[in-house]
C-alpha positions in Angstrom: -6.8 56.8 28.2 -4.9 56.2 31.4 -3.2 59.1 33.4 -1.0 58.7 36.5 -0.4 61.2 39.3 2.6 60.8 41.7 2.7 62.3 45.1 5.6 61.6 47.6 4.9 61.9 51.3 7.2 60.5 53.8 8.0 56.9 52.7 4.6 56.3 51.1 4.0 56.9 47.4 0.3 57.2 46.3 -0.4 56.6 42.6 -3.9 57.4 41.2 -4.8 55.7 37.9 -7.5 57.3 35.7 -9.3 55.5 33.0 -12.5 56.3 31.2 -14.8 54.8 33.8 -13.5 55.5 37.3 -10.1 56.3 39.2 -8.1 53.6 40.9 -5.8 54.5 43.9 -2.7 52.4 44.5 -0.3 53.0 47.5 3.3 51.8 47.2 5.6 51.8 50.2 9.1 53.0 49.1 12.3 52.6 51.1 13.4 55.7 53.1 15.8 58.0 51.4 18.3 60.6 52.7 17.9 62.8 49.6 17.9 66.4 50.4 15.1 66.9 47.9 12.5 65.4 50.3 9.5 67.7 51.0 9.3 66.5 54.6 9.8 69.3 57.0 12.3 68.6 59.7 13.8 70.7 62.4 17.6 71.1 62.4 19.9 71.7 65.3 22.9 73.9 64.7 25.9 73.0 66.8 28.5 75.7 67.2 32.0 74.5 67.9 34.5 76.9 69.4 38.1 76.0 68.7 40.7 77.7 70.9 44.2 77.9 69.4 47.2 78.0 71.7 50.7 79.1 70.8 53.5 76.9 72.1 56.6 78.9 73.0 59.9 77.0 73.0 62.8 78.5 75.0 66.2 77.4 74.0 68.6 77.6 76.9 71.8 79.5 76.2 75.0 77.7 76.4 76.6 78.3 79.9 79.7 80.4 79.9 82.9 78.4 80.3 84.0 78.3 84.0 87.4 76.8 83.2 89.7 77.8 80.4 92.8 75.9 79.3 95.2 75.4 76.5 93.3 74.6 73.3 90.2 76.6 74.1 88.9 79.3 71.8 86.2 81.9 71.9 85.0 85.1 73.5 85.8 83.9 77.0 89.4 83.4 76.0 89.5 86.8 74.4 88.2 88.3 77.6 90.8 86.4 79.7 93.6 87.7 77.5 92.2 91.3 77.7 92.2 91.2 81.5 95.7 89.7 81.8 97.1 92.2 79.3 95.5 95.1 81.2 97.4 93.9 84.3 100.7 93.7 82.5 101.0 89.9 82.0 102.7 89.5 78.7 101.1 87.0 76.3 102.0 88.1 72.9 99.4 89.0 70.3 95.9 88.8 71.7 93.3 86.7 70.0 90.6 84.2 71.0 92.9 81.2 71.2 94.3 79.8 74.4 97.9 78.9 73.4 101.3 78.6 75.0 101.7 82.3 75.7 98.3 82.6 77.3 99.1 79.6 79.5 102.4 81.2 80.5 100.6 84.5 81.4 98.0 82.6 83.5 100.8 80.8 85.3 102.6 84.1 86.0 99.3 85.5 87.4 98.8 82.5 89.6 102.3 82.8 91.0 101.9 86.5 91.8 98.5 85.9 93.4 99.6 82.8 95.4 97.3 80.4 93.5 97.9 76.9 92.3 100.4 77.0 89.4 98.9 74.9 86.7 98.3 77.4 83.8 94.6 76.7 83.8 92.1 79.5 84.3 89.7 77.8 86.6 87.0 79.4 88.9 89.6 80.5 91.6 91.9 82.1 89.0 89.1 83.8 87.2 87.6 85.1 90.5 91.0 86.5 91.5 91.4 88.1 88.1 88.2 90.0 88.6 89.6 91.9 91.6 93.4 91.8 90.9 95.6 94.8 90.5 98.9 95.2 88.7 101.9 93.7 90.6 104.0 96.2 92.6 107.7 96.5 93.2 110.0 98.2 95.6 112.6 98.8 92.8 113.4 102.2 91.5 114.1 103.3 88.0 114.3 101.0 85.0 115.5 97.4 85.4 114.6 93.7 85.2 113.6 92.2 88.5 113.7 88.4 89.0 111.6 87.1 92.0 112.9 83.6 92.7 110.3 82.8 95.3 107.4 83.5 93.0 109.3 82.5 89.8 108.4 85.6 87.8 110.3 88.3 86.0 109.2 91.9 86.3 110.1 94.5 83.6 110.2 97.7 85.8 109.9 101.1 84.3 110.0 104.3 86.3 109.7 102.3 89.6 106.5 100.5 88.4 105.9 97.0 87.0 105.2 97.4 83.3 105.2 93.7 82.4 105.3 90.3 84.1 106.6 87.0 82.7 106.6 83.5 83.9 110.2 82.2 84.4 112.0 79.1 85.6 115.3 79.7 87.6 117.9 77.3 89.0 116.9 74.3 91.0 119.4 75.2 93.8 120.6 71.6 93.6 124.0 70.2 92.7 124.6 68.7 89.3 127.5 67.1 87.4 129.1 68.5 84.2 132.3 67.4 82.6 133.5 65.6 85.7 132.9 68.4 88.2 130.0 69.3 90.6 128.2 72.6 90.3 125.3 74.2 92.0 122.3 75.1 89.9 121.7 78.4 91.6 120.5 81.8 90.3 122.7 84.1 92.4 120.7 86.8 94.3 122.0 90.4 94.1 122.2 93.5 91.9 123.8 92.7 88.6 124.3 94.3 85.2 123.8 93.0 81.7 127.3 92.6 80.4 127.1 90.4 77.3 124.4 89.5 74.7 124.3 87.0 71.9 121.7 87.6 69.2 121.3 84.0 68.2 121.9 80.5 69.8 124.8 80.3 72.1 126.0 76.8 72.6 127.9 76.0 75.8 128.7 72.9 77.9 125.2 72.9 79.3 123.5 73.1 76.0 122.1 75.8 73.7 120.8 79.1 75.0 118.5 81.1 72.8 119.4 84.8 72.4 120.9 85.1 75.9 121.5 88.3 77.8 124.2 87.5 80.4 124.3 89.3 83.7 126.7 87.2 85.9 130.2 86.0 85.6 129.2 82.4 86.1 127.4 82.5 82.7 124.0 83.2 84.2 121.6 84.8 81.7 118.0 85.4 80.8 117.4 83.3 77.7 114.7 81.7 75.6 114.0 78.0 76.1 111.5 75.5 74.7 110.4 74.5 78.2 109.5 76.9 81.0 107.7 75.0 83.7 106.1 76.7 86.7 108.9 75.6 89.0 112.7 75.9 89.2 114.2 73.6 86.5 117.4 75.3 85.1 121.1 75.0 85.9 121.0 78.6 87.1 119.9 80.7 84.2 116.5 82.4 83.9 114.3 80.7 81.3 111.6 82.4 79.4 109.8 81.3 76.3 111.6 81.9 73.0 108.7 84.2 72.0 109.2 86.2 75.1 112.9 86.4 74.5 112.3 87.7 71.0 110.0 90.4 72.5 112.6 91.4 75.1 115.1 91.9 72.2 112.6 93.7 69.9 111.7 96.1 72.7 115.3 96.4 73.9 114.2 95.8 77.5 117.5 94.4 78.7 120.1 96.5 77.0 123.8 96.2 77.7 124.6 98.0 81.0 121.1 97.8 82.3 120.3 96.6 85.8 119.1 93.2 86.9 117.9 92.5 90.4 117.6 88.9 91.6 116.1 88.1 95.0 
């Protein structure tokens, strides 16, 4: 009978064969193995790895506040501009966050009163002036409409104080031709009285006047018009926007018999 015993040590396998007479020892060299079942004792080194985690913080820069506001702009900066103009009595209709025609007119009126460039754009100089401005003043007494030709603005005066300010365009003070005669496009200075009103469009030889309130015998009136530039452009009347004229009517700020001061 033959019996075999197997012992594994390192990479050498010893096999002992037994028979009936005597044992025979055979050594077989086996290829190395990486099996974890090896009985070879080995020292192991444990490596500790420290991983540090860092948090990356991303800062998103806020959009800079607009430093120039003009017609067509919208947003909180426009709403703040309208609020400040309204607080100083510059009429601009209903307040919202949209820079439209009436806001442009109010900015222009403010620039005229403050002696700034008259472009209707609220740039850095205009906005800086607005921060420190006060309501316009007048030397007039009582209730009346005051028209300042030098500054091209209209003041609604109540109780000797300026309640509202509007942008206007008065006469060019230049001669013009109409129906074969020469006339002077002047807005006569002086103290006058509203003596006729037309609640509608009044068509004359110089064109259509929107809801005019006449105060001079030469047919001079405050009236609405589609174009109110920041300089004198009329034949002698005082132009305001049609929206402003509607407001003057709605509030009855130029009733028949009321005073008009032009200077």
